[in-house]
C-alpha positions, 0 to 999 in steps of 0.5 A: 487569779492575780491582779496587777497589784497581786491581790486575788479576784474573788468576785465579778460584777454581772451588770445584767440587763438593766440598772433601772430600779423600777424595771427590776420587779418586771424583769424578776417576773418575766424571768421567773415566769419563763423559767417556770414555763421552761421547767414545767414544760420540758419536765412534762415532755420527759414524764410523758415519754417515760410513762409511755412505753411506746415513746421512752425507750428504743428497746421495742419498736412498736412505734416508728419514731421511738428513737426520736422520742428517746432523743427528745427526752435527752433534749428536754433534760438538757434544756432544763439544765441549760436554763437552770445554770443561769436563771436562778442566779439572775432571780437571786441577784434581782431579788437581793439587789447584789450583782456579784458572782464569785470567781469559782461560781463564774468558772462553774457557770461557764463550764455548764453553759458550754456543756449544755449549749454544745450538747443542745447542738449535738442532740439536734444533730443526732435527731436530724440524722434520725429523721434522715434515716426514718424518711430516706431509709424507712425499711432499714430504720429499725436496723440502723437506729437500733438501741445500741446505736441510740445509746451510743450517740447520746453517750458520745455526745455527752463525753465530747461536750464534757471534754470541750467544756472542761478544756474551755474552763481550764483555759479560763483558769490561766487568765489574770485580771485587772481592776475592771471586773464588770461583766456586761451580761446577766451570766458569765459568758466566756467571751466577756470573761476573756475580754476582761483579762489583762494577760495574753488571750491569744491562745484562749481566743484560738481555742474558743473560736476553733471549738465553736467552728468544730462543735458548732459549724460541724453539726450545723453542716451535718443538719444541712446535709441531713435535710438536703437528703430529706428534701431530695427524698420528699421530692422524689415521692409520688403521692401527696399524702406521703410527702405530707407525712414525711414533712410532718415527721420532721417539721417540729425538729426543723422548727427547733433547729431554725429557732436555735441557730437563728437566734444564736446567729442573730445574737452574735451578728448584732453584737459584732455589728454594733459592738454594744454589749448591752444589746448583745446581753438582751438578745442572748435571752432569746437562745438562753431562755426563749428557745428552751421555753418554746421547744415543748410547745413546738413538739407538743402542738404538732405531735398527736403522740406527745398529746396522747401520752400527756393525756394519758399521764394526767389521767394516771395522776387523776385519782379514781374515786370508788363508787359506793352504792347504798342499799336500803333494806326492804321492809 
């Protein structure tokens, strides 16, 4: 893109979380450990679901919550991709002490960040609908949540998110920049990039906020509606055991939704209140790194099926040693 003196922007500077030299090894170890836990944890969830025929596919309904695990495997994959978009670059920058990112790299990072962030929200909304059908319409669950609908919901989510992130990235390409190319973040955030632009950003801001309202607020309203119906159904149940089972079926998902939306809302409310880019970058670690890291723990700790699937997966990995009997010849 062109600057005021008609030169080209080739790089942006990512200021990161801290410029203190003594803190860099600590930040490197912290980000590396969180990334490894996120990657391994979500990968284990995916492998456990894939290797367990009762969990991974909505083809056979031998288990009530099969579609939920189908969506969960997609969510785990998206979480791996979401963190992989930012953390490896952060680790490289800390290790090499270079805080630069190319213009093309910044646009690419923005594209994938928006894609996987919105896809996270879309999948959480689909999972909320699945919980609503399972609890409020248990007798029609197999008919409603059929394999075709499950696949279609995931496919539509992907298409919608790809088109949105493509639009946002193309809108960012029309921006021109001045001499200030410092991004007060540890990754390329669209909002921060728009703030650096010298050209008119009205259209970019309108598209960004409209997309956030439509693809962020819309799914959130859908989740609230689903859970309002779930609460109403649970309240109408006569047995305490039925209420407990219904609540347990959606407790993990509700925890993940609360964690994701509360951290994201907290980040943007704090940044709007303080106008401090550094504090906003620090708070962003919560929803970009911490939330994807905690998701596998939330779903596995309270879920017997996931625990059993993980145990079965590790048993398959353990090599079985043949027992050799040595027989002595009798004299």
